[in-house]
N, C-alpha and C positions, 0 to 999 in steps of 0.2 A: 298166257298171260304174261306179260312182261316180267323178266327176272330182276328180282329185288336188287338195288345196289347197297342195301346194309340189312342185314340180318340180326335177329335177337334170339338168344337162347338164355333159359333161367335153369339155374342148377343149386338147388337150395336157396341159400341167401345171397348167391352170386349171379348177377346177370351179365352175360358177354354179349357185347355189340360189336359185330364183325362188317368191316368195308367189304364188299363181295364183288369188287370190280377188278381183279388183279392182271388182266389181260390190259387193262390200260392204267396199270400202277395206281389202282384205285383213286385216280383223278376224280375230282368233284364235280358233279353237273347239278342240274335242278331234281332230278329224279331222286339222285343220292341225298340231297338235302332234305327232301319231302320225306324219304325213308329214315333218314336220322331223326327228323322231329316225330316221327312215329314211334320209334324205337325209345326216345326220351320220354315221351307221354306214358309209354307203357311202363318203363322202369319207374318212373315217378309213381304211378298210380298203383305199383304192387306192394302190397303191405309187408310181404314176405323178403322181399330182395332189401339187403342191408348195405351192398357194395356193387359197383359195375365196373366193367372192364372194357376199354375201347380199343380194337386192333384192327389191322389191315389183313384181308384175305392174301394168301399166297406168302412167299417168302422175299420178295424183292423190294416191296415199298409197304410203308404204312399208308402214305398217300403224298402223291407228287404235286397236289394242289388242286387249285381251279383247272377244269378241262378247257384249254383254250378254245376248242369247238364249240365250247357252250357260250362263251362269253366275246369272243373276237369281233364277232359280225354284230353285236347290240349296238344301237345308236346310245349316245351318252346317256340320256333320260333313262331309257331301260336298263341300261348298265348301273346306275345308280339306285334307281328305284325297286328293280328287282334283283339283279344278281348280288350287288353289295347288300342291299337291306335283308333280303331274304337269308343270306348267309350269317348275318349278324343275329337275326331272330332264332336261328337254329343253334347257333354257338352259345347264345346265351341261355337258351334250354338247357343244355348240356352242362355249362359252367355253373347253372344254379341248380343242378339237382340236389334234392334233399340228401342223397346218398353219396357218399365219397366216390369218385371215379379215376379210375387208374388209366392211364394210356400206354400201350405197349408199342414202341416204335420198332417194328421188325423189318427195317430196310429204310429206303430213302424216305425223307419226310422234309418237303419243302414247301414254301409259300402257305397257301391256305391249309396243307397237311400240317405244318406246324402249327398254325393257328386254330386248328382242331385240337390237336394235341394240348395245347395251351388251356383247354377248357377243363382238362382233367386236373385232380388235386394232387397227384403223384404220377410221375412219367418214368417206366421203365424201357431202357433202350438196348435192343441187342446189339451185339459187338459190332457187327457189320453196317449199322445204320449210319447215315450222313444225313445231315441236319441244316437248313438254310433258308434264307429268304432271297429268293433271286429277282423278286419283280422289278426292281430299277433297272436291271439288266434287259428287260423287256420294254422300259419306259414307261412302266407304271409303279404304282406304289401299292403296299400291303392294304388290303381292303377289309378283311374279316377280323379287325381289331388287332392286326399286326404291330401297329403303332401305339396301342393302347393297353389292352390286356397282356401282351408280350412284354410290355416295358414294365408294368407292374409287378408282373411275376419274375422276370429274368434280369431286370434292369436295363436302362437306357443304354450303357455303353456296350453291353453284349448285343443289344439288338441293333445298335447302328454298325457294329461289326458285321452283322449279317446283310443287313439292308443297304448301308451305303457303301462298304467296303465289298460286298460279295462273298465274305468267308463262308466257307462251307465247313462245318465241325464234323470229326469223328465222334464216336459214342464217348471216347474216354475225354475228348476236348468238352465235348458238352457236358459231361458231369464236372469237369473242372470248373466250367463257368456257370455252372448253376442251373442250366436249362433242362437237365434230366436229374433224378434222384438215385438212380441205380443203373448199373451196365450188367447186362446177364449176357451168358455166350450165346452165338447165333443158334436159333432154333429153340432156346430156351426162354424166352421173354414172357410167353403167357404162362408157362409154369411159375416162374418168379412172381408174376403179377398175381396168379391164384394163391399162393403162399401169403403174400402181403394181404390180400382180400380176406383170407381166412382169420388173419390176426386181428383184422379190424373188426370183423363181423363177431369176433369173440367178445368184443368190448360193448358196452352199455349203448344200445341203438340211439334211444333219445339223445344221450349226451354227446355222442358222434356227430349227430345230425346237428345239434345246436352249435357245437364246437365249430364245425364246417362253416356254418351260416355267419358266426360272428368273426371268423378269421376272414372269409370273404369280404365282409362287411369293413372290416379294417383296412383291406387293400381296394376298396370302392366298388366292389362287386354286390350290386344290388342292395345297398345298405339301407335304402327307405324301407323296402320290403321286409328286410331282416329285423329292423327295428319294430316294425309294427306287427309282425308275425310272433315275435317273442313276448312283447307287451301284450297281444291278445289271448297268447297262452296262459301268460300270467293271471290276467284278469279272468279267465274262463276257471280258474280254480277256486275263486273267491264266492262268498255266501251273496254277495252283491248282486252277481250276476242270475244266480240262482233265483233271488227274490225279485230282480227285474223281470225276468222271464215269467216267473208264476204271476206276477202282478199282470202282465200283458195277457196272458192265458184266461185268466180270471176275471179280465176286463174290471182292475182296480188299480188304485195309485199303490205303486210299491213302497214298502217300508223299510227303509235302509236302516241299518244298525250302526252306531258308532265303532271304529276299530282303534 
């Protein structure tokens, strides 16, 4: 059976998603996108998981981005419809998880790897991490929301430094620029993320998830779904809904009371 490109382990209230292609510096290809989508579905559907962590296998890279061998020979339509669109769909799944997501940058984080990290709510970088957007140096543009989600989360000037000028940040520089939230010693990023996850898991799970949804909506992440899901949850607590469902089941007109 083909080796999976991303694995999921669940430890109590914390899920850990690991990119498992260290020999290729966790470069992203179509099988990895499919495995990440599967991990996201399993995390979303697990009622016991309150926080998720995303990290790279090995100690050299979180992810160096899209595997050139996976996209360089695609015709333009396939590149846009399959490669770029598929990546967006998977990254949106991760960004919109109901649980908070923490990314651990345990090495090089470039291009699509940084776009993947930006789906997380909080980012921990190990001290040896390097971070950048090299796409324009290859004659292409960031394709997995590097000019959209990254701008919303890190600011346009910071993204322009990486994308237009090719700046590569160290972990400390990324912290100063607001790209990461915390720097941990090399080899200790996952430990730092677990400590942060434990603090989050101790807080009210419904409140944490709703707060994440509202904050995401404020920065333009899935605002329509957030509004409707919160409105639906509110209405679901009312006597009106109970009466409406009862009327349907009993094949009668519901009798709603004034409030």
